[in-house]
N, C-alpha and C positions, 0 to 999 in steps of 0.2 A: 523368677524362675521360669524357662521358658517351657510349653506343652509343645511333644513331638508331634506337630500336626499328622506326619505322614503316618506315623504309627496308630495314631488315634483312627485317621481314615480306614487303615486296614483293620482296626479291630470292630469297626463299624461295619464291614463286608464288602468296602470300595475297592475299587483297583485304582492304583498309585502309579502314577509317570513320573520319570523323572530323566534329565538333560545329562550327558556326560560331558563334563567341559577337563580338559587337557592341558589347562595352562592359566597361567593369572590373567583373568579376563572377570573382573569383578562385575563389570557392565552387563557380561551375557547371563550371569548369574540375577541379576537384575530384571533381566528381559523377560527370563523364564518364568520369574515368580510372577512379574507384572500380567504376563500373557495365562496364568493361571495353572502353572506345572507343579506337582506337590512337592518335587523334591531334586536338588542338584547334586551330582554324583563328581564328586572334587577328586579327579584320578592323580593320583600320587606315585600310583605302580607304574604307569607310561610315562605320566605328564613329566616337566621339567621343574616342577613349582617345588619351593623350599617353606618352612613351615609358617614363615611370616606371611608370604603369600597368601598359603590356607588361611591363614586367621584372617585376612582382609576377604577372602569370601567370602567366610562364614558372616562377617559383618555385612557384606551384601544382602546373603542369604535372612536374616536375622531383619534388616530393616523392609525388605519385600514379603516377609512371610514366606519364603519356602525354605523347606529342611535342608541344612546342611549333612550332606553324606560323607564320607571320604574313603575311596579303596585307597588301601595301603599296601607297601612294597612284600611286606613279608607277615610273619605271623608272631613276631618277636614283643614281648608284654612293651618293653621301651618304644616301639614305635609306635604302640596302641596306646599306650601313655601320652604320649607328646601330640598326635594327631586328636585325642581325644580334650586335653588342656586345652586346645586351642578353641573347643567350644562347638567342634561337630557332634550332631546328636546321633551320630550313626556309623559302623564300620564296615564296607565289604574287605573281605581277606580273601584272595587268591589262592588258590590251591589248597585247600582243606579235604585231604584225601582219608583221614580218619577220624576215628571219635575220639582220639586223645588231642589230634590237634583241635579239634572244634572245643571241648572242654578247655583246652588251655586259652583257646580264644576268649569265649565265653567269662572267663573268669577274670581276665586279663583287663578286659572293657567294664567290669562294676566292681564298686567297694565291697568290704565285708559288710553282712553277712554272706552276700551273694558272689561275690570273687574276691579279689587279691588286687585290684586295681591300685597302684601309689597312690596316696594322699597328695591332696593339692588345695588351693583356696582363690585361685583366679579366675577367671572371666565367667566359667561356666558354673561356679557357685557364687554369682554375683558378687564376686570379690569379700565374701560374709557381710555386704550390709541386708541389713533388716533379714537375715536367715540363719539359722544355727547351722555347726558342724553337720549335726545328725538330720537335720531337715533336709540340706543340701543334697548329701552323698544317699538319701532315701529317694528323694526325687531324683534325681540324676540316673540312679538304679532301674526307677520303673521307667523313664521315658528313651533311656538308650537302645538302640536297634544293633543289633548284632547277627551281622548277615555273610556265613561263609560263602564261598562260591565253590557250587560242585559243576567243575569242567574238565574233569579226568577219569577216566574208564576207572580207574582205584576206586575212586569216590562215589561212583556210583556202585562198584562192589560191594560197600559198604554202607550202603546207604541207608539198611535200615538199622545200623548201629548209629551213626550221626542223626537220623531222627529225633533218636530219643535223651538227644542231650540237653538238660536244662540250659536255660538262659541263651539258647541258637533261637530265634526269633523268625528270621527267612532266610531258606536254603536259594542262594543265587545260581540258576543254572546257563554255563554262556555255549555258545555253540562254537566258538574262535577254536580256543583250545580243546574241548572237546574233542572237536574233530581231529585236531592234529594228533591227540590222543590216542585215537582209534583209527591213526595212519591214513588220514587225510582222506576217506573215501566217497566224498561229495557230499553237496549241502541237503540230500534227499536223506541220505543214511544216519546222517547227525541230527534232522528233525524227525524221523523216525525215534530215536533213540530220546529224544525230549518227548514225544508225547508219550512215554514211558514211565518217564521221571517224574512228570508234572504231577500226573496224578497220584503217585506213590507218596511224593511230596505233600500232597494234599490229605491224602487218608491218613498218614503217618501224625496228621495234628500240626502240621507246621507252616507256615506260609510259603508262598513260591514266586519266587523271581525270576524273569527271562530275560537274557541278554546277547550281546551280538547280532539284536536284528536291523533290518534295512529299514529306513525311513519311507520308502516306496512300498513296502511289502505289509501294508496296512490288514491286508486278508490274513497274513500268516499269523501278525500277532493279535489279531482277533481271535484266531485259534486256539492259541496259547492260553487265550486269558479264558475260553470257553472250556478247557482241560481243567482249570483252575487256576490260574495264574493270577497275581494278584499286584506284583509289583515289578514295574515294567523300565528297562533304561534305554535309554537311543541317543545316538552321537548327536551334540549339539553341532557340530560342522556336518554330520548327513543330514540334519532339518536344514543348515543353510545352502549345501549343495543343491536339495531338493526343493527348496524355495526358488535359489536361481535360476535355475533349469526351468522350472515352470512359469515363471514369469517372461524369461525369454522365449519359450514355445507361445505363451498366448500370445505375446506382441507380434511374433510373427505369422502368427496366424491370423492376425487383424489387419495386417497389412495388405 
């Protein structure tokens, strides 16, 4: 049975970083693991991947010691079940705007007595080899990360209630859809709201994620971390673009 190293690092007070990958790219998962990223966010909300491809991405993560976490497309128990059965160690759930939805998501991600996830005996249970059903379900319950996204003003309005939901581990505040729900007032206004929300979540006893970050804005990400964020997502394609642009600028400067 595998330890969720990202969960363990956050429990130890460390900040964790993850790359967002939106298509079937096990080699990018491996690369992020090799260079020391903590987790990979397998994007099944916007990306075109099917569940078999997700499972291959999880295998790549396991080999290179990086935590596989999937962003799922909806709140349905069946979606949560099928993604977790592939072996991911956490789910990021979009548009969780109420306490009721947060409770449902947390319950769908864990087995009895902590939830109502449907029982299976596949790869995340080590296929039942050398471990009892009771041992594996208890271990999986303790290791899975449940990460609702706070990305609408409705969620911000209901934040105090969402924070109190047992089984929610991280609340992930994302700027893109949050800005849309605000009427697209511009980055400064969205950032100001995030500055208010991040400390509220931490003071309520939950860990905080921040998304929609620009790879070029190191100072902005650092500010969120200083405010209490400890789960940071960044686009793998954005990192590629940043590196490609930086390389060309440095070559041109050397000519």
